[in-house]
DSSP file (Angstrom, degrees, kcal/mol; ACC not computed):
  #  RESIDUE AA STRUCTURE BP1 BP2  ACC     N-H-->O    O-->H-N    N-H-->O    O-->H-N    TCO  KAPPA ALPHA  PHI   PSI    X-CA   Y-CA   Z-CA
    1    1 A M              0   0    0      0, 0.0     2,-0.2     0, 0.0    30,-0.1   0.000 360.0 360.0 360.0 131.3   17.2    7.9   24.0
    2    2 A S        -     0   0    0     28,-0.1    30,-1.9    45,-0.1     2,-0.6  -0.538 360.0-144.4 -74.3 137.7   15.7    9.1   20.8
    3    3 A K  E     -a   32   0A   0     -2,-0.2    44,-3.0    28,-0.2    45,-1.1  -0.928  20.8-163.9-103.8 123.3   12.7   11.3   21.1
    4    4 A V  E     -ab  33  48A   0     28,-3.2    30,-2.6    -2,-0.6     2,-0.6  -0.901  12.3-149.7-115.9 132.9   10.2   10.6   18.2
    5    5 A L  E     -ab  34  49A   0     43,-2.4    45,-3.1    -2,-0.4     2,-0.7  -0.890   6.4-167.5 -97.2 124.7    7.3   12.7   17.0
    6    6 A V  E     -ab  35  50A   0     28,-3.3    30,-2.2    -2,-0.6     2,-0.3  -0.918  18.0-179.8-109.4 101.8    4.4   10.8   15.5
    7    7 A A  E     +ab  36  51A   0     43,-2.5    45,-2.4    -2,-0.7     2,-0.3  -0.757   1.9 175.3-104.5 149.7    2.3   13.5   13.9
    8    8 A Y  E     -ab  37  52A   0     28,-1.4    30,-3.7    -2,-0.3     2,-0.4  -0.979  29.1-146.8-150.8 159.1   -0.9   12.8   12.0
    9    9 A A  E     + b   0  53A   0     43,-1.4    45,-1.9    -2,-0.3     2,-0.4  -0.988  29.4 173.1-129.1 122.5   -3.9   14.3   10.2
   10   10 A S        -     0   0    0     -2,-0.4    -2,-0.0    43,-0.2    53,-0.0  -0.973  26.9-164.3-133.9 141.4   -7.1   12.4   10.5
   11   11 A K  S    S+     0   0    0     -2,-0.4    -1,-0.1     1,-0.1    42,-0.0   0.869  95.7  13.7 -90.8 -43.1  -10.6   13.1    9.5
   12   12 A H  S    S-     0   0    0    114,-0.1   117,-0.2   117,-0.0    -1,-0.1   0.089 109.6-100.5-124.0  21.9  -12.6   10.6   11.5
   13   13 A H  S  > S+     0   0    0      1,-0.1     4,-1.9   115,-0.1     5,-0.1   0.285  94.7 109.5  81.3  -7.5   -9.9    9.4   14.0
   14   14 A A  H  > S+     0   0    0      2,-0.2     4,-1.4     1,-0.2     5,-0.1   0.917  83.5  44.4 -66.3 -41.5   -9.0    6.2   12.3
   15   15 A T  H  > S+     0   0    0      2,-0.2     4,-2.5     1,-0.2    -1,-0.2   0.863 109.6  57.2 -69.6 -35.3   -5.6    7.5   11.2
   16   16 A A  H  > S+     0   0    0      1,-0.2     4,-2.6     2,-0.2    -2,-0.2   0.900 104.6  52.3 -59.4 -40.4   -5.1    9.0   14.7
   17   17 A E  H  X S+     0   0    0     -4,-1.9     4,-1.9     2,-0.2    -1,-0.2   0.862 108.3  50.5 -65.8 -35.3   -5.5    5.5   16.1
   18   18 A I  H  X S+     0   0    0     -4,-1.4     4,-2.2     2,-0.2    -2,-0.2   0.941 111.2  48.5 -64.6 -46.7   -2.9    4.2   13.7
   19   19 A A  H  X S+     0   0    0     -4,-2.5     4,-2.6     1,-0.2    -2,-0.2   0.903 110.4  51.3 -59.9 -42.3   -0.5    6.9   14.8
   20   20 A E  H  X S+     0   0    0     -4,-2.6     4,-2.5     1,-0.2    -1,-0.2   0.885 109.0  50.9 -63.0 -38.9   -1.2    6.1   18.5
   21   21 A A  H  X S+     0   0    0     -4,-1.9     4,-2.2     2,-0.2    -1,-0.2   0.888 110.0  50.0 -66.2 -38.8   -0.5    2.4   17.9
   22   22 A I  H  X S+     0   0    0     -4,-2.2     4,-2.4     2,-0.2    -2,-0.2   0.947 112.4  46.5 -63.1 -48.7    2.9    3.4   16.2
   23   23 A A  H  X S+     0   0    0     -4,-2.6     4,-2.1     1,-0.2    -2,-0.2   0.907 111.8  51.6 -61.0 -42.1    3.8    5.6   19.1
   24   24 A A  H  X S+     0   0    0     -4,-2.5     4,-1.7     1,-0.2    -1,-0.2   0.905 110.1  48.9 -62.1 -41.8    2.8    2.9   21.7
   25   25 A E  H  X S+     0   0    0     -4,-2.2     4,-0.9     1,-0.2    -1,-0.2   0.904 108.9  52.7 -66.0 -40.7    4.9    0.3   19.9
   26   26 A L  H ><>S+     0   0    0     -4,-2.4     5,-2.2     1,-0.2     3,-0.6   0.898 107.2  53.3 -60.2 -39.6    7.9    2.7   19.8
   27   27 A R  H ><5S+     0   0    0     -4,-2.1     3,-1.9     1,-0.2    -1,-0.2   0.882 102.8  56.3 -63.7 -38.0    7.5    3.2   23.6
   28   28 A T  H 3<5S+     0   0    0     -4,-1.7    -1,-0.2     1,-0.3    -2,-0.2   0.753 104.4  55.5 -65.0 -20.8    7.6   -0.6   24.1
   29   29 A R  T <<5S-     0   0    0     -4,-0.9    -1,-0.3    -3,-0.6    -2,-0.2   0.299 127.5 -99.8 -93.4   8.1   10.9   -0.6   22.4
   30   30 A G  T < 5S+     0   0    0     -3,-1.9     2,-0.3     1,-0.3    -3,-0.2   0.563  80.2 131.3  89.4   8.7   12.3    2.0   24.8
   31   31 A L      < -     0   0    0     -5,-2.2     2,-0.8    -6,-0.1    -1,-0.3  -0.681  61.0-123.2 -94.0 150.5   11.9    5.1   22.6
   32   32 A D  E     +a    3   0A   0    -30,-1.9   -28,-3.2    -2,-0.3     2,-0.4  -0.832  42.0 178.0 -90.4 108.2   10.3    8.3   23.9
   33   33 A A  E     -a    4   0A   0     -2,-0.8     2,-0.4   -30,-0.2   -28,-0.2  -0.953  17.9-165.6-123.8 130.5    7.4    8.9   21.4
   34   34 A D  E     -a    5   0A   0    -30,-2.6   -28,-3.3    -2,-0.4     2,-0.6  -0.913  10.0-151.0-109.8 139.8    4.8   11.6   21.4
   35   35 A C  E     +a    6   0A   0     -2,-0.4     2,-0.3   -30,-0.2   -28,-0.2  -0.955  28.7 164.5-113.0 116.7    1.7   11.3   19.3
   36   36 A V  E     -a    7   0A   0    -30,-2.2   -28,-1.4    -2,-0.6     5,-0.1  -0.980  43.0-104.2-138.1 140.9    0.4   14.8   18.2
   37   37 A E  E >>  -a    8   0A   0     -2,-0.3     3,-1.7   -30,-0.2     4,-0.8  -0.424  34.4-125.1 -60.4 137.7   -2.1   16.1   15.6
   38   38 A A  G >4 S+     0   0    0    -30,-3.7     3,-0.6     1,-0.3   -29,-0.1   0.833 108.8  62.7 -56.9 -34.5   -0.1   17.6   12.8
   39   39 A A  G 34 S+     0   0    0    -31,-0.4    -1,-0.3     1,-0.2   -30,-0.1   0.771 114.9  32.5 -63.6 -25.2   -1.9   21.0   13.2
   40   40 A Q  G <4 S+     0   0    0     -3,-1.7    -1,-0.2     2,-0.0    -2,-0.2   0.411 100.2 107.2-108.2  -0.5   -0.5   21.3   16.7
   41   41 A A    <<  +     0   0    0     -4,-0.8     2,-0.3    -3,-0.6   -34,-0.0  -0.453  39.6 180.0 -88.1 152.0    2.9   19.6   16.1
   42   42 A G        -     0   0    0     -2,-0.1    -2,-0.0     2,-0.1    25,-0.0  -0.952  30.1-131.0-140.4 160.9    6.4   21.1   15.9
   43   43 A C    >   +     0   0    0     -2,-0.3     3,-2.0     2,-0.1     5,-0.1   0.615  63.8 121.4 -89.9 -13.8    9.8   19.4   15.4
   44   44 A A  T 3  S+     0   0    0      1,-0.3    -2,-0.1     3,-0.0     3,-0.1  -0.252  80.2  14.7 -57.9 131.8   11.7   21.1   18.2
   45   45 A G  T 3  S+     0   0    0      1,-0.3     2,-0.3     2,-0.0    -1,-0.3   0.415 101.5 112.7  87.9  -1.0   13.1   18.6   20.7
   46   46 A Y    <   -     0   0    0     -3,-2.0    -1,-0.3     1,-0.1   -42,-0.2  -0.792  48.9-164.8-107.3 148.7   12.7   15.6   18.5
   47   47 A Q  S    S+     0   0    0    -44,-3.0     2,-0.3    -2,-0.3   -43,-0.2   0.504  79.8  19.2-103.5  -9.2   15.4   13.4   16.8
   48   48 A A  E     -b    4   0A   0    -45,-1.1   -43,-2.4    30,-0.2     2,-0.4  -0.985  65.4-150.9-156.8 154.5   13.0   11.7   14.4
   49   49 A V  E     -bc   5  80A   0     30,-2.4    32,-2.1    -2,-0.3     2,-0.5  -0.995   7.2-169.8-134.6 136.7    9.6   12.2   12.9
   50   50 A I  E     -bc   6  81A   0    -45,-3.1   -43,-2.5    -2,-0.4     2,-0.5  -0.997  17.5-170.3-119.0 123.2    6.9    9.9   11.6
   51   51 A L  E     +bc   7  82A   0     30,-2.5    32,-2.2    -2,-0.5     2,-0.3  -0.957   6.4 178.0-120.5 129.4    4.1   11.7    9.8
   52   52 A G  E     -bc   8  83A   0    -45,-2.4   -43,-1.4    -2,-0.5     2,-0.3  -0.922   5.5-179.4-132.0 157.0    0.9   10.2    8.7
   53   53 A S  E     -bc   9  84A   0     30,-1.8    32,-2.2    -2,-0.3     2,-0.2  -0.998  31.3-113.3-150.8 148.7   -2.3   11.2    7.0
   54   54 A A  E     - c   0  85A   0    -45,-1.9     7,-0.8    -2,-0.3     2,-0.5  -0.539  36.4-135.7 -69.4 149.3   -5.6    9.9    5.8
   55   55 A V  E     +E   60   0B   0     30,-2.6     2,-0.4    -2,-0.2     5,-0.2  -0.961  23.5 179.7-115.3 124.6   -5.9    9.9    2.0
   56   56 A Y  E >  S-E   59   0B   0      3,-2.5     3,-1.6    -2,-0.5    30,-0.0  -0.993  73.6 -15.5-124.7 125.6   -9.1   11.1    0.4
   57   57 A T  T 3  S-     0   0    0     -2,-0.4    -1,-0.1     1,-0.3     3,-0.1   0.876 130.6 -50.8  46.7  45.8   -9.4   11.1   -3.4
   58   58 A G  T 3  S+     0   0    0      1,-0.2    48,-1.8    47,-0.1     2,-0.4   0.599 116.8 108.8  77.2  12.1   -5.6   10.7   -3.7
   59   59 A R  E <   -E   56   0B   0     -3,-1.6    -3,-2.5    46,-0.2    -1,-0.2  -0.954  63.8-128.2-127.4 141.7   -4.7   13.6   -1.4
   60   60 A W  E     -E   55   0B   0     -2,-0.4    -5,-0.2    46,-0.3     2,-0.1  -0.422  47.3 -87.0 -71.3 157.9   -3.3   13.8    2.1
   61   61 A R    >>  -     0   0    0     -7,-0.8     4,-2.1   -52,-0.2     3,-0.6  -0.366  39.5-113.6 -65.3 148.7   -5.2   16.0    4.6
   62   62 A K  H 3> S+     0   0    0      1,-0.2     4,-3.0     2,-0.2     5,-0.2   0.865 112.0  54.6 -55.5 -44.7   -4.2   19.6    4.6
   63   63 A H  H 3> S+     0   0    0      1,-0.2     4,-2.2     2,-0.2    -1,-0.2   0.854 109.6  47.7 -65.0 -33.8   -2.6   19.7    8.1
   64   64 A A  H <> S+     0   0    0     -3,-0.6     4,-2.3     2,-0.2    -1,-0.2   0.920 113.1  47.9 -70.8 -43.3   -0.2   16.9    7.2
   65   65 A R  H  X S+     0   0    0     -4,-2.1     4,-2.4     1,-0.2    -2,-0.2   0.925 113.5  48.4 -60.8 -44.0    0.7   18.5    3.9
   66   66 A D  H  X S+     0   0    0     -4,-3.0     4,-3.2     2,-0.2     5,-0.3   0.908 109.3  52.6 -63.6 -42.2    1.3   21.8    5.7
   67   67 A F  H  X S+     0   0    0     -4,-2.2     4,-1.8    -5,-0.2    -1,-0.2   0.934 111.6  46.7 -58.6 -46.5    3.4   20.2    8.4
   68   68 A L  H  < S+     0   0    0     -4,-2.3     4,-0.2     1,-0.2    -2,-0.2   0.917 116.9  43.1 -62.7 -44.8    5.6   18.6    5.8
   69   69 A A  H >< S+     0   0    0     -4,-2.4     3,-0.9     1,-0.2     4,-0.3   0.929 116.2  45.5 -68.8 -46.0    6.0   21.8    3.8
   70   70 A H  H 3< S+     0   0    0     -4,-3.2    -1,-0.2     1,-0.2    -2,-0.2   0.770 121.3  37.8 -72.3 -25.6    6.5   24.2    6.7
   71   71 A N  T 3X S+     0   0    0     -4,-1.8     4,-3.0    -5,-0.3     5,-0.3   0.208  80.6 117.5-107.8  14.0    9.0   21.9    8.5
   72   72 A H  H <> S+     0   0    0     -3,-0.9     4,-1.7     1,-0.2    -1,-0.1   0.877  75.0  48.1 -52.4 -48.3   10.8   20.7    5.4
   73   73 A D  H  4 S+     0   0    0     -4,-0.3    -1,-0.2     1,-0.2     4,-0.2   0.895 115.6  44.0 -64.8 -40.3   14.2   22.1    6.2
   74   74 A V  H >4 S+     0   0    0     -3,-0.2     3,-1.8     1,-0.2    -1,-0.2   0.908 110.7  54.8 -69.6 -42.0   14.2   20.8    9.8
   75   75 A L  H >< S+     0   0    0     -4,-3.0     3,-1.5     1,-0.3    -1,-0.2   0.814  97.9  64.8 -61.4 -29.6   12.9   17.4    8.6
   76   76 A A  T 3< S+     0   0    0     -4,-1.7    -1,-0.3    -5,-0.3    -2,-0.2   0.634  98.2  56.2 -68.3 -12.4   15.8   17.2    6.2
   77   77 A T  T <  S+     0   0    0     -3,-1.8    -1,-0.3    -4,-0.2    -2,-0.2   0.403 110.0  42.5 -99.2   1.8   18.1   17.1    9.3
   78   78 A M  S <  S-     0   0    0     -3,-1.5   -30,-0.2    37,-0.3     2,-0.1  -0.936  98.2 -76.1-143.1 162.7   16.5   14.0   11.0
   79   79 A P        -     0   0    0      0, 0.0   -30,-2.4     0, 0.0     2,-0.4  -0.399  51.4-171.4 -61.3 135.3   15.1   10.6   10.2
   80   80 A L  E     +c   49   0A   0     36,-0.4    38,-3.6   -32,-0.2    39,-0.6  -0.997  13.7 174.6-135.4 131.3   11.7   10.9    8.6
   81   81 A W  E     -cd  50 119A   0    -32,-2.1   -30,-2.5    -2,-0.4     2,-0.3  -0.952  11.2-161.4-126.9 151.8    9.1    8.3    7.7
   82   82 A I  E     -cd  51 120A   0     37,-2.4    39,-2.0    -2,-0.3     2,-0.3  -0.954   3.5-167.4-130.7 155.1    5.6    8.8    6.4
   83   83 A F  E     -cd  52 121A   0    -32,-2.2   -30,-1.8    -2,-0.3     2,-0.4  -0.992   6.5-154.0-139.6 151.3    2.5    6.7    6.3
   84   84 A S  E     -cd  53 122A   0     37,-2.4    39,-3.2    -2,-0.3     2,-0.4  -0.925   4.7-160.8-120.8 146.7   -0.8    7.0    4.5
   85   85 A S  E     +cd  54 123A   0    -32,-2.2   -30,-2.6    -2,-0.4    39,-0.2  -0.994  42.0 101.0-128.0 130.0   -4.2    5.5    5.5
   86   86 A G        +     0   0    0     37,-1.8    38,-0.1    -2,-0.4    39,-0.1   0.254  32.2  96.7-166.5 -66.7   -7.0    5.0    3.1
   87   87 A P        +     0   0    0      0, 0.0    38,-3.6     0, 0.0    -1,-0.3  -0.167  46.7 174.1 -60.0 140.2   -8.2    1.9    1.3
   88   88 A T        +     0   0    0     36,-0.2     3,-0.3    38,-0.1    60,-0.1  -0.804  25.9  48.4-133.7 173.7  -11.2    0.2    3.0
   89   89 A G  S >  S-     0   0    0     58,-1.4     3,-1.5    -2,-0.3     4,-0.2  -0.260 100.0 -39.6  91.1-174.7  -13.6   -2.6    2.4
   90   90 A E  T 3  S+     0   0    0      1,-0.3     3,-0.3     2,-0.1    -1,-0.2   0.781 136.7  42.0 -60.4 -31.8  -13.3   -6.2    1.3
   91   91 A H  T 3> S+     0   0    0     -3,-0.3     4,-2.1     1,-0.2    -1,-0.3   0.029  74.3 121.0-108.4  26.7  -10.6   -5.5   -1.3
   92   92 A A  H <> S+     0   0    0     -3,-1.5     4,-1.9     1,-0.2    -1,-0.2   0.900  74.0  52.8 -57.9 -44.0   -8.5   -3.1    0.7
   93   93 A A  H  > S+     0   0    0     -3,-0.3     4,-1.2     1,-0.2    -1,-0.2   0.903 110.0  47.8 -61.8 -41.2   -5.4   -5.3    0.4
   94   94 A E  H  > S+     0   0    0      1,-0.2     4,-2.5     2,-0.2     5,-0.2   0.876 108.0  55.9 -66.9 -36.1   -5.6   -5.5   -3.4
   95   95 A Q  H  X S+     0   0    0     -4,-2.1     4,-2.1     1,-0.2     7,-0.3   0.879 101.7  57.4 -63.0 -36.4   -6.1   -1.7   -3.5
   96   96 A L  H  < S+     0   0    0     -4,-1.9    -1,-0.2     1,-0.2    -2,-0.2   0.887 115.3  37.1 -59.8 -37.7   -2.9   -1.2   -1.7
   97   97 A D  H  < S+     0   0    0     -4,-1.2    -2,-0.2    -3,-0.2    -1,-0.2   0.821 127.0  32.2 -82.6 -33.0   -1.1   -3.2   -4.4
   98   98 A D  H  < S+     0   0    0     -4,-2.5     2,-0.7     1,-0.1    -3,-0.2   0.587  99.5  74.4-108.1 -11.9   -2.9   -2.0   -7.5
   99   99 A D    >X  -     0   0    0     -4,-2.1     3,-1.7    -5,-0.2     4,-0.7  -0.881  54.4-163.8-115.0 107.2   -4.0    1.6   -7.0
  100  100 A S  H 3> S+     0   0    0     -2,-0.7     4,-2.3     1,-0.3    -1,-0.1   0.643  80.5  79.6 -65.9 -14.6   -1.3    4.2   -7.3
  101  101 A R  H 34 S+     0   0    0      1,-0.2    -1,-0.3     2,-0.2     5,-0.1   0.854  97.6  44.8 -60.5 -31.7   -3.4    6.8   -5.6
  102  102 A W  H <4 S+     0   0    0     -3,-1.7    -1,-0.2    -7,-0.3    -2,-0.2   0.800 115.5  47.2 -80.1 -28.0   -2.6    5.3   -2.3
  103  103 A L  H  < S+     0   0    0     -4,-0.7    -2,-0.2     1,-0.2    -1,-0.2   0.755 120.6  33.0 -85.7 -24.5    1.1    4.9   -3.1
  104  104 A E  S  < S-     0   0    0     -4,-2.3    -1,-0.2     4,-0.0     3,-0.2  -0.554  71.1-168.2-135.6  70.8    1.7    8.4   -4.5
  105  105 A P    >>  -     0   0    0      0, 0.0     4,-1.0     0, 0.0     3,-0.9  -0.337  52.5 -75.4 -57.0 141.1   -0.4   11.1   -2.8
  106  106 A H  T 34 S-     0   0    0    -48,-1.8     2,-0.5     1,-0.3   -46,-0.3  -0.101 102.3 -25.7 -45.9 120.5   -0.2   14.3   -4.8
  107  107 A K  T 3> S+     0   0    0     -3,-0.2     4,-2.0     1,-0.2    -1,-0.3   0.192 111.4 103.3  65.3 -15.9    3.2   16.0   -4.2
  108  108 A V  H <> S+     0   0    0     -3,-0.9     4,-2.8    -2,-0.5     5,-0.2   0.940  78.9  47.5 -65.6 -47.9    3.7   14.5   -0.8
  109  109 A L  H  X S+     0   0    0     -4,-1.0     4,-3.1     1,-0.2     5,-0.3   0.904 110.3  52.9 -62.9 -40.6    6.2   11.9   -1.8
  110  110 A E  H  > S+     0   0    0      2,-0.2     4,-2.1     1,-0.2    -1,-0.2   0.946 113.5  43.2 -57.8 -48.5    8.3   14.4   -3.8
  111  111 A L  H  X S+     0   0    0     -4,-2.0     4,-1.1     2,-0.2    -2,-0.2   0.909 116.0  47.5 -65.3 -43.1    8.5   16.7   -0.8
  112  112 A A  H  <>S+     0   0    0     -4,-2.8     5,-2.3     1,-0.2     3,-0.3   0.897 111.5  50.6 -66.8 -40.2    9.2   13.9    1.6
  113  113 A E  H ><5S+     0   0    0     -4,-3.1     3,-1.7     1,-0.2    -1,-0.2   0.892 106.7  54.7 -64.1 -38.6   11.9   12.4   -0.6
  114  114 A A  H 3<5S+     0   0    0     -4,-2.1    -1,-0.2     1,-0.3    -2,-0.2   0.781 106.0  53.4 -64.7 -25.8   13.5   15.8   -0.9
  115  115 A A  T 3<5S-     0   0    0     -4,-1.1    -1,-0.3    -3,-0.3   -37,-0.3   0.391 127.4-101.0 -88.0   2.7   13.7   15.9    2.9
  116  116 A G  T < 5 -     0   0    0     -3,-1.7   -36,-0.4     1,-0.2    -3,-0.2   0.770  48.3-166.4  85.7  27.5   15.4   12.5    2.9
  117  117 A M      < -     0   0    0     -5,-2.3   -36,-0.2    -8,-0.1    -1,-0.2  -0.162  12.0-156.7 -48.1 135.0   12.4   10.3    3.8
  118  118 A R        -     0   0    0    -38,-3.6     2,-0.3     1,-0.3   -37,-0.2   0.639  66.7 -12.5 -91.4 -17.2   13.5    6.8    4.9
  119  119 A G  E     -d   81   0A   0    -39,-0.6   -37,-2.4     2,-0.0     2,-0.4  -0.935  47.2-147.8-177.8 154.8   10.2    5.1    4.0
  120  120 A H  E     -d   82   0A   0     -2,-0.3     2,-0.4   -39,-0.2   -37,-0.2  -0.994  18.5-171.7-133.0 125.7    6.6    5.4    3.2
  121  121 A M  E     -d   83   0A   0    -39,-2.0   -37,-2.4    -2,-0.4     2,-0.5  -0.932  11.0-151.4-118.0 141.9    4.0    2.8    4.2
  122  122 A V  E     -d   84   0A   0     -2,-0.4     2,-0.4   -39,-0.2   -37,-0.2  -0.960  15.0-169.3-112.9 124.5    0.4    2.6    3.2
  123  123 A F  E     -d   85   0A   0    -39,-3.2   -37,-1.8    -2,-0.5    28,-0.1  -0.869  27.0-110.3-110.9 145.1   -2.1    1.1    5.6
  124  124 A A        -     0   0    0     -2,-0.4    28,-0.2    26,-0.3   -36,-0.2  -0.347  42.0-148.2 -64.3 156.4   -5.6    0.1    4.9
  125  125 A G        -     0   0    0    -38,-3.6    25,-2.5   -39,-0.1    26,-0.4  -0.136   7.7 -99.9-113.7-154.9   -8.1    2.3    6.7
  126  126 A K  B     -F  149   0C   0     23,-0.2     2,-0.3    24,-0.2    23,-0.3  -0.998  25.6-120.3-138.4 136.5  -11.5    2.3    8.3
  127  127 A V        -     0   0    0     21,-3.4    21,-0.0    -2,-0.4     9,-0.0  -0.626  45.7-104.4 -74.3 132.6  -14.9    3.4    7.0
  128  128 A S        -     0   0    0     -2,-0.3    -1,-0.1     1,-0.1  -115,-0.1  -0.255  13.6-147.8 -61.6 141.0  -16.3    6.1    9.2
  129  129 A D  S    S+     0   0    0      1,-0.2    -1,-0.1  -117,-0.2    -2,-0.0   0.603 101.6  41.4 -78.5 -13.1  -19.0    5.2   11.7
  130  130 A D  S    S-     0   0    0   -118,-0.1    -1,-0.2     2,-0.0     7,-0.1  -0.592  85.9-170.7-133.2  70.0  -20.3    8.8   11.2
  131  131 A P        -     0   0    0      0, 0.0     2,-0.4     0, 0.0    -4,-0.0  -0.299   4.3-160.5 -69.7 147.4  -20.0    9.6    7.5
  132  132 A H     >  +     0   0    0     -2,-0.0     4,-0.6     0, 0.0     5,-0.1  -0.972  50.8  14.4-124.7 141.0  -20.5   13.1    6.1
  133  133 A G  H  > S-     0   0    0     -2,-0.4     4,-2.2     3,-0.2     5,-0.2   0.104  93.3 -72.0  82.7 163.2  -21.3   14.0    2.5
  134  134 A F  H  > S+     0   0    0      1,-0.2     4,-2.4     2,-0.2     5,-0.2   0.913 126.6  49.4 -59.2 -48.8  -22.4   12.0   -0.4
  135  135 A M  H  > S+     0   0    0      1,-0.2     4,-2.5     2,-0.2    -1,-0.2   0.939 113.8  43.8 -62.6 -49.8  -19.2   10.1   -1.1
  136  136 A E  H  X S+     0   0    0     -4,-0.6     4,-2.7     1,-0.2    -1,-0.2   0.909 114.7  49.7 -62.8 -42.0  -18.6    9.0    2.5
  137  137 A K  H  X S+     0   0    0     -4,-2.2     4,-2.4     2,-0.2    -1,-0.2   0.879 110.7  50.8 -64.7 -36.8  -22.2    8.0    3.0
  138  138 A S  H  X S+     0   0    0     -4,-2.4     4,-1.9    -5,-0.2    -2,-0.2   0.926 111.4  47.2 -65.5 -45.4  -22.1    6.0   -0.3
  139  139 A V  H  X S+     0   0    0     -4,-2.5     4,-0.6     2,-0.2    -2,-0.2   0.936 114.2  47.7 -61.3 -46.4  -19.0    4.2    0.8
  140  140 A A  H >< S+     0   0    0     -4,-2.7     3,-0.8     1,-0.2    -2,-0.2   0.911 111.9  49.6 -61.8 -42.9  -20.4    3.4    4.2
  141  141 A R  H 3< S+     0   0    0     -4,-2.4    -1,-0.2     1,-0.2    -2,-0.2   0.839 115.5  43.4 -64.9 -33.7  -23.7    2.2    2.7
  142  142 A N  H 3< S+     0   0    0     -4,-1.9    -1,-0.2    -5,-0.2    -2,-0.2   0.373  96.0  86.1 -98.2   4.0  -21.9   -0.1    0.3
  143  143 A T  S << S-     0   0    0     -3,-0.8     5,-0.1    -4,-0.6   -54,-0.1  -0.919  79.2-127.1-108.2 117.0  -19.3   -1.6    2.6
  144  144 A P    >   -     0   0    0      0, 0.0     3,-2.2     0, 0.0     4,-0.4  -0.272  24.8-114.3 -58.3 146.5  -20.5   -4.6    4.6
  145  145 A Q  G >  S+     0   0    0      1,-0.3     3,-1.5     2,-0.2     4,-0.4   0.845 113.8  62.3 -51.3 -40.0  -19.9   -4.2    8.4
  146  146 A A  G 3  S+     0   0    0      1,-0.3    -1,-0.3     2,-0.1     3,-0.1   0.704 109.7  40.6 -62.8 -19.3  -17.3   -7.0    8.4
  147  147 A Y  G <  S+     0   0    0     -3,-2.2   -58,-1.4     1,-0.1    -1,-0.3   0.291  84.3  98.1-112.5   8.3  -15.1   -5.0    6.0
  148  148 A R  S <  S+     0   0    0     -3,-1.5   -21,-3.4    -4,-0.4     2,-0.7   0.821  84.8  47.5 -71.0 -30.0  -15.4   -1.5    7.5
  149  149 A D  B     +F  126   0C   0     -4,-0.4   -23,-0.2   -23,-0.3    -1,-0.2  -0.887  61.0 162.4-114.2 101.6  -12.2   -1.7    9.5
  150  150 A A        +     0   0    0    -25,-2.5   -26,-0.3    -2,-0.7   -24,-0.2   0.318  27.4 133.0 -99.6   6.5   -9.5   -3.0    7.3
  151  151 A R        -     0   0    0    -26,-0.4     2,-0.8   -28,-0.1     3,-0.1  -0.351  49.3-145.6 -64.6 137.3   -6.6   -1.8    9.4
  152  152 A D     >  -     0   0    0    -28,-0.2     4,-2.1     1,-0.2     3,-0.2  -0.848  14.3-174.0-106.0  95.0   -3.9   -4.5   10.0
  153  153 A W  H  > S+     0   0    0     -2,-0.8     4,-2.5     1,-0.2     5,-0.2   0.833  82.7  55.3 -64.0 -33.8   -2.6   -3.9   13.5
  154  154 A D  H  > S+     0   0    0      2,-0.2     4,-2.5     1,-0.2    -1,-0.2   0.923 109.2  47.3 -64.1 -42.8    0.1   -6.5   13.2
  155  155 A A  H  > S+     0   0    0      2,-0.2     4,-2.3     1,-0.2    -2,-0.2   0.881 111.3  51.8 -65.2 -37.6    1.5   -4.8   10.1
  156  156 A I  H  X S+     0   0    0     -4,-2.1     4,-2.0     2,-0.2    -2,-0.2   0.941 112.7  44.1 -63.8 -47.8    1.3   -1.4   11.8
  157  157 A R  H  X S+     0   0    0     -4,-2.5     4,-2.4     1,-0.2    -2,-0.2   0.884 111.6  54.3 -65.2 -37.9    3.2   -2.6   14.9
  158  158 A Q  H  X S+     0   0    0     -4,-2.5     4,-2.2     2,-0.2    -1,-0.2   0.915 108.0  49.3 -62.8 -42.4    5.8   -4.4   12.6
  159  159 A W  H  X S+     0   0    0     -4,-2.3     4,-2.0     1,-0.2    -1,-0.2   0.914 110.5  50.4 -63.1 -42.3    6.5   -1.2   10.7
  160  160 A A  H  X S+     0   0    0     -4,-2.0     4,-2.5     1,-0.2    -1,-0.2   0.894 109.0  52.5 -62.0 -39.2    7.0    0.6   14.0
  161  161 A D  H  X S+     0   0    0     -4,-2.4     4,-2.7     2,-0.2    -2,-0.2   0.896 106.8  52.4 -62.7 -40.5    9.4   -2.1   15.1
  162  162 A E  H  X S+     0   0    0     -4,-2.2     4,-2.1     2,-0.2    -1,-0.2   0.897 110.5  47.9 -62.7 -39.9   11.4   -1.7   11.9
  163  163 A I  H  X S+     0   0    0     -4,-2.0     4,-2.8     2,-0.2     5,-0.2   0.924 110.8  51.1 -65.5 -44.0   11.6    2.0   12.6
  164  164 A A  H  X S+     0   0    0     -4,-2.5     4,-2.6     1,-0.2    -2,-0.2   0.906 109.3  51.4 -59.6 -42.1   12.7    1.3   16.2
  165  165 A D  H  X S+     0   0    0     -4,-2.7     4,-2.2     2,-0.2    -1,-0.2   0.927 111.5  47.0 -59.7 -45.2   15.4   -1.1   14.9
  166  166 A E  H  X S+     0   0    0     -4,-2.1     4,-1.5     1,-0.2    -2,-0.2   0.914 113.4  47.4 -65.5 -42.6   16.7    1.5   12.5
  167  167 A L  H  X S+     0   0    0     -4,-2.8     4,-0.9     1,-0.2    -1,-0.2   0.888 111.9  51.2 -66.2 -37.6   16.7    4.3   15.2
  168  168 A S  H  X S+     0   0    0     -4,-2.6     4,-0.7    -5,-0.2     3,-0.4   0.885 108.6  51.0 -65.7 -38.8   18.4    1.9   17.7
  169  169 A S  H  < S+     0   0    0     -4,-2.2     3,-0.3     1,-0.2    -1,-0.2   0.806 108.1  52.1 -71.2 -28.0   21.2    1.0   15.2
  170  170 A T  H  < S+     0   0    0     -4,-1.5    -1,-0.2     1,-0.2    -2,-0.2   0.685 103.3  59.6 -80.8 -16.5   21.9    4.7   14.4
  171  171 A R  H  <        0   0    0     -4,-0.9    -1,-0.2    -3,-0.4    -2,-0.2   0.685 360.0 360.0 -81.6 -18.3   22.3    5.5   18.2
  172  172 A R     <        0   0    0     -4,-0.7    -1,-0.2    -3,-0.3    -2,-0.1   0.490 360.0 360.0 -74.2 360.0   25.1    3.0   18.6
């Protein structure tokens, strides 16, 4: 049985919830999956890693970037996937398609590709219920309640299933 690390960096817990959903789906597929904050995570004992981060102003959170950089050599020896969480609001789906900031967080893709990354998925995010700072408060104030949580749980589970399929086929 493959042991999978799902590591994440989240500012307001929305990305953590995505990571938890991925790990839960992997478990339903018979994989042993741990969900751990990137700041506390290590690669020892795992056969695959999924690393995710919230994206703010085109950048991954520091702990996710650090995890990728500090574990680069080990990650190059195992299957690696990454995900980003970010766009919110009524037009989140269009932002996923049209805004390259979500598709290419600064330097992250280069480093992940050099480690042999098998895929990068971008998921819509959630506007914080407890915003801090001018930018977050502005986004929260201008996003109608109905559009504050743009996460697509079916898409998240489907991506986890695709990873489980790939890991299962490599074990045979």
